[in-house]
TORMI-851866 format. One record per atom (N, C-alpha, C): x, y, z; residue in one letter. Coordinates in steps of 0.05 Angstrom, whole numbers, plus 5000, padded with zeros to 4 digits. Layout:
XYZA...
//
This chain:
473549594450M472149674475M474249784495M473750004507A475650134526A476149964550A478549984561K479249834584K481149994602K480749974628L482550094647L484049864660L486749874660V488349664672V489949784695V489649664719L491149754742L493749594743L495949744743V498649614741V500249644767V500649424781P502349434805P505249494797P506549664812T509349734807T511049654831T513649604827P515349514849P515249694873P515349574897I515449724922I518249804929I520149704914G522949764920G524749654898G525049394896N526749264877N525349274849N526549414830L525349444804L525149174789L526548974797E526348714784E523748574791E522148684809D519548564816D517348634796D517948804776I515948864756I515348604740I512848564733T512148314718T512248364688T512448144673L512448154644L509848274634L507648204647R505048314638R504848614643R505948704665A505948984672A507549144650A509849044643I511449164622I509849184596I508548964589K507048954564K504749154564K503349184587V501149374588V502149664588V504249724603L505349994603L506350074576L507349884560T508349944533T506049994514T503849834516A501749834497A499550044503A499350144527A497150324535A497150574518A494750674513D494450934499D495751154515D495451144541F496851324559F496751214587F498451324605I498751214632I497951434652I496251364671L495651544693L497451464716L498851664727A500851604747A500451784772A500751664796E500551814821E502652034821E505051974813D507152174811D508552124784D508352304765T509552264739T512552234740T513852354760R516752334762R517552054770R516151944790T516751674799T516251464777T513851484765T513151294744T514951344719T515651594715G517451654692G520151524695G521151514720N523751384725N523551084720N521250964728L520850684723L520750624693L519250784678L519050754649L521750784636L523350974645K526051014634K527750764639K527550654663H529050404669H528150174651H525650174643L524549954627L524750024597L525850254591N525950344563N523250364549N521350464564I518550504554I518050804550I517150874527Q516451144522Q513451164518Q512051294536N509151314534N508251574548N505851654541K504751904553K503951864582K504752054599L504152034627L502452274635L500352224651F498652434662F498352384692F498352604707A498152584736A495352514745A495152314763Y492552244775Y493152174804Y492452354823H493152314851H490852404869H491152374895K489052434914K488152724914K489852904904F489153184904F487553274880F487553104859N486053184835N484052974825N483952744839E482252524828E479252594827E478252734846H475452804846H474753004824H476653184819K476253394799K476453274770K478253084767Q478852984741Q477252734732Q475952594751V474852334745V472852334722V471152534720E469152534698E470452574671E472352754669S473652804644S475352564636S476452424656L478052184650L476351964639L473951944648I472051734638I471651784608I471352034600S470952094572S473352024555S475752074566R478252014552R478651714550R477951574572I478351274571I476451154551I474051264549K472051154529K473051184501K474651394496D475751434469D478351284464D479351134484A481850984482A481250694479A483350544474T483150244473T483850134500T486150224511M487050134538M488550354552M487850404577V489150604593V490250464618V492750534626A493950414650A493950614673A493550504697L493650664721L495850544739L497750714747A499950624764A500350814788A500750704811S501450864834S504450874838S505451024857D508351044861D509650774866D508250604882A509350344889A507050164898A507049914889G504949734897G502549744879G500349644889T497849624873T496049864876T495249994854P493450224856P490850154871P489950334887G487550284903G488050194931G490350084936I491049994963I492650214977I491150384993S492350615005S493450814985S492550794961D493350974939D490951034921D490951244905P488751304887P488051064869P485551024863G484750804845G481750734848G480850724873Y478050644878Y476050814863Y476351074864L474351254852L474251224822L476451204809L476551164780L475350894772L476050684788V474950414782V471950424784V470950544805K467950554809K466650694786K467750924777H466551064755H466750914729H468950764725C469150604701C467050384701C466650254723I464650044725I461850154720I461250394732D458650524728D458250604699D460350634684N460150724656N460750484636N460550244647D460850004630D463649994616D465650094630I468350074620I469649834634I470949664618E472149424630E474549504648E474749374671V476949424689V478449164695V481049174694E482748944700E484949024718E485448864739C487748924757C489748694754C492248764747L494248564744L495248484772L495948224776P497148144801P499948254803P500848314826G503648414828G504248514856G506148694857A507348784883A505348934900A505548874926T504149024947T505648974973T505849174990A507549155014A506348985036A503648985038L502448855061L502748555062L502648415038I502848125038I505548025047I507848125035P510448025045P510848075075P510048315084A510348375113A508748195130A506248135122L504547955137L505647665138L506547575115V507447295113V510047255129V511847445128N514447395142N514447495171N512047585181S511947685208S512147465229S511247215221G511246995240G508646995255G506747175249L504147185262L502147045245L499946945256P497846805240P496946975216P496946855193N496247015169N493946885153N492546685165D490346565151D487946755151D487746925171R485647135173R486947385184R486447605171F487647855180F485948095172F486548325184V485148575179V487148785169V486648895146F488349105135F487149375141F488549545156E487449805163E488750035148E490849985133G492250195118G493450395138G493350655131F494350865149F492250945169F492950965194L491151065215L490751365210L488451475217P488051765215P490251915231P491252125220Q493352275233Q492452415258Q489952525257K488852675280K486052585286K484152705273K481252655279K480552365273K479352245294G478451965291G480651755296G483051835302R485251645306R484751465331R484151595354V483651445378V481351255376V479151345364K476751175360K477450935342K479050975322R479750765303R481350545319R483250635335I484850445350I483150295371I481350445385E479650325405E477850105393E476950155368A475249955355A476749695348A479349705349L480949475342L482149325366L481749425390I482949305414I482149015418I479648945413E478648675417E478748505392E479948615370E480048465345E481848215348E480747975342P482347735346P484247675323P483647785299R485347725276R487847905276R489847815262T492347965259T491748225245T492948445254L492448715244L494848805227L494248945205V496349045187V495949345183V497949505188F497849795185F500149885167F499750105153Y501950245140Y502650485157Y505150565157E506050795172E508450925159E508751185165S511051335154S513251335176S515751375168P518051365187P517751565210P516851815204H516752015225H514451975245H512551795239R510451745258R510651475271R512751315264L512851045274L512951025305L514651175318I514851165347I512251245360I511051455350K508451545361K506351325359K506251195336T504250985332T504750745350T507250655351L507950435368L507350495397L507950735406T507350815434T504350815439T502850925420Q499950935424Q498750655424Q499650485407L498650205406L499350055432L501750105442K502649985467K500850065490K500150315491E498450425513E495650325511E494550295487M491750225484M491249925480M493149785470F492849495466F493749345491F496349295492N497549165514N500549145507N502249225525E505049255518E506448985512E505248755520D506548505514D505548375488D503748515474R502748405448R505048425428R505248225411L507448215391L506948385367L509048495355V508948655331V511348595313V510948605288C513148595269C513148855253C515448985253V515749235238V517449185214V516249205190S517749155165S518249425151S520649465142R521249705127R523249645105R523249815085E525049785062E524649505049E522149415048L521649145036L522549135008L523848915002S525048844975S527549004968S528349184986K530749344981K533149224995K535549344990L538049245000L538049225031L536949435044Y537049445073Y534349375086Y532949175074E530449085085E530848995114E528849075131E528948995159E526248905168E526148685183N523648585195N524248545225N523448735241F523948715270F521548595284F521948375299R519748235312R520248255343R518148325357G518348335386G515848465398G515948545423T513748685436T513748975427T511649125434F511549405428F513949545442F514449475467S516549605482S519249555469S519749315460E522249245447E522549385420E520349415405A520449555380A520949855384A519749965404I520150255410I523150305417I524250135433A527050165441A528850125417A528249935400H529949885376H529950115357H527650225351F527450435330F527950715341F527850745367S528551005379S531551045378S533050835375A536050855375A537250885347A535550925327K536650945300K535051135283K536151215261I534751385241I533051205225I530451265224I528551095210I528051195182I528351025162K527851095134K526050885121K524850965100G523250775084G520350755093G518650665075E515850615082E515650375100E513650375118I513550175139I510850035140I511049775146V508649615151V508749505179V506649535194L506449425221L504549195220L505448965230V503748725233V503448665262V500948685273V500548675301V498848425309V499748295329Q498348055339Q495548125348Q493647955339G490847995348G490447915377G488348005389L487847955417L487447655422L485847515405K485347235409K487947075406K489647155387N492147015384N493947035408N493947265420R495547305444R494547135467R491847125470K490746965492K491246675488K491146575463E491646295458E494546225465E496346415459K499146365465K499546345495K498146535510D498346535539D497246275551D
//
């Protein structure tokens, strides 16, 4: 019976790959990769030789039907994103939905994802939280932020280096400048950084340096701030 297996890949440190992930990547009939170059480098590091096919946000809608047919003819197919767990701010949801609709077994391996380490080491309440992924770059951005102003739970966002200051500034203006934030970047890598402070302090800190690496923002919820006050 055909099966699609979602394989989390390291977000930085290649030693974070799991034994099960290696086993699946080795045994799969073929691997669907967000970027064949990135996944190819990982496979090379692991001494795995397997067929790679591109599956990303620019072709997933066009390819999903044909992929379902190919998966039905296979025993096991692996899906890997560039880093972290497929489907979490990466392609994956559409293919999983179509597999389920076509009675194809779906399994997701536990493994690396950036949001959990960032949330846990932020020092902010993590028993209940809201994951927002990337904010819209233009249309709908302000409305999305406005909808979160009164959110009492800890908020988690993904952001790119070149938009970090803009996002911190916008959140400061719309939330409250004394609300706490933890900015995590280069997670699991040699130069991992977790900066904790207010929006103003974070803006001053990152404005004075060249920002590199993917970023996770963990923002204090409104209720948490009031309780502290």
